[in-house]
C-alpha positions as CSV (number, residue, x, y, z in Angstrom):
1,X,34.7,-25.5,-56.8
2,X,34.8,-22.1,-55.5
3,X,38.8,-22.2,-55.5
4,X,38.5,-22.4,-59.4
5,X,41.3,-20.6,-60.8
6,X,38.8,-19.7,-64.0
7,X,35.7,-16.9,-62.9
8,X,32.3,-18.6,-64.4
9,X,31.0,-16.4,-67.3
10,X,34.2,-16.1,-68.9
11,X,35.2,-17.1,-72.2
12,X,38.5,-19.5,-72.2
13,X,40.1,-19.6,-75.7
14,X,41.4,-23.4,-75.7
15,X,42.1,-23.2,-79.9
16,X,45.1,-22.5,-80.3
17,X,46.6,-19.6,-82.0
18,X,48.4,-19.0,-85.9
19,X,50.2,-16.8,-87.2
20,X,48.2,-16.7,-90.3
21,X,51.7,-15.0,-92.1
22,X,52.7,-11.4,-93.2
23,X,53.2,-9.4,-96.0
24,X,55.9,-7.2,-96.9
25,X,56.4,-5.2,-100.0
26,X,59.4,-5.9,-102.5
27,X,61.0,-3.6,-105.4
28,X,61.8,-7.4,-106.9
29,X,62.1,-11.1,-106.3
30,X,66.2,-10.9,-105.2
31,X,64.5,-9.0,-101.7
32,X,62.0,-12.0,-101.4
33,X,65.1,-14.7,-101.9
34,X,67.2,-12.5,-98.9
35,X,64.2,-12.4,-96.0
36,X,64.3,-15.7,-93.8
37,X,62.0,-17.9,-93.9
38,X,60.4,-18.1,-91.2
39,X,61.5,-22.0,-89.5
40,X,57.6,-22.6,-87.8
41,X,56.2,-22.8,-91.6
42,X,53.9,-19.9,-91.1
43,X,53.8,-18.4,-95.2
44,X,55.4,-14.8,-95.5
45,X,54.2,-12.8,-98.6
46,X,55.6,-10.8,-101.0
47,X,54.2,-8.2,-103.2
48,X,55.8,-6.5,-105.6
49,X,54.0,-3.6,-107.5
50,X,55.9,-3.2,-110.1
51,X,55.8,-6.6,-111.6
52,X,51.8,-6.8,-110.8
53,X,53.3,-10.3,-109.2
54,X,53.4,-12.0,-105.6
55,X,55.9,-14.2,-104.0
56,X,55.2,-16.9,-101.4
57,X,57.9,-18.3,-99.0
58,X,57.1,-20.9,-96.9
59,X,59.4,-23.4,-95.6
60,X,58.2,-27.4,-96.1
61,X,58.9,-31.2,-95.2
62,X,62.1,-31.1,-96.1
63,X,63.4,-28.1,-94.1
64,X,63.6,-25.2,-98.0
65,X,62.0,-22.5,-98.6
66,X,61.2,-22.8,-101.8
67,X,59.7,-18.6,-103.6
68,X,56.4,-19.6,-105.6
69,X,55.3,-16.7,-107.8
70,X,51.9,-15.2,-108.4
71,X,50.6,-13.5,-111.7
72,X,47.8,-12.2,-112.7
73,X,47.3,-13.0,-116.3
74,X,44.2,-12.1,-118.6
75,X,42.3,-14.0,-120.5
76,X,42.2,-14.1,-124.1
77,X,39.0,-12.4,-125.0
78,X,36.7,-14.4,-126.6
79,X,35.2,-13.4,-130.1
80,X,31.7,-12.1,-129.4
81,X,29.3,-14.1,-130.8
82,X,26.2,-13.1,-130.9
83,X,23.4,-14.0,-128.4
84,X,20.9,-15.7,-131.3
85,X,17.9,-14.5,-128.8
86,X,19.7,-10.6,-129.4
87,X,19.7,-11.3,-133.1
88,X,16.2,-11.9,-132.5
89,X,14.6,-9.5,-130.5
90,X,16.7,-7.5,-133.1
91,X,14.8,-8.5,-135.8
92,X,11.1,-7.9,-134.4
93,X,12.1,-4.6,-132.9
94,X,13.0,-3.9,-137.1
95,X,9.7,-5.4,-137.6
96,X,7.8,-3.7,-135.2
97,X,9.4,0.2,-136.7
98,X,8.6,-1.0,-140.0
99,X,4.6,-1.7,-139.1
100,X,4.7,1.8,-137.2
101,X,6.0,3.6,-139.9
102,X,2.9,2.0,-142.0
103,X,1.1,3.0,-139.8
104,X,2.0,6.3,-139.4
105,X,1.4,6.9,-143.0
106,X,-2.4,8.7,-143.1
107,X,-5.3,6.7,-145.2
108,X,-7.4,7.3,-146.9
109,X,-10.9,6.9,-148.1
110,X,-12.9,7.5,-151.1
111,X,-15.5,9.3,-149.8
112,X,-14.6,10.0,-146.6
113,X,-12.3,12.8,-146.2
114,X,-11.8,12.6,-142.6
115,X,-11.4,8.8,-141.7
116,X,-8.2,7.5,-139.6
117,X,-7.6,4.6,-138.5
């Protein structure tokens, strides 16, 4: 115990270290195809800025290394349907504007020239 190879209060990493993959920049898919795959199964990511896509090359259980392609696809724009609450709020604002105009009109009463609301 006194001659232990591990000093006290020292962290010992017992978890295996895995390589999470590497990222390479390419100009086309042919460069990704020409790069050898990692035989341990770690993925290799290829970023093609011109085509705005990512290629992933990884060996599978059979030993083949297919290339998967991922592209950013923007969803189609939906027709903007008005929100019923916004429509109701707009109607209330219009009613308030009409009432404000009525209140801003001078009100005169017969017999009292200085009368105001």
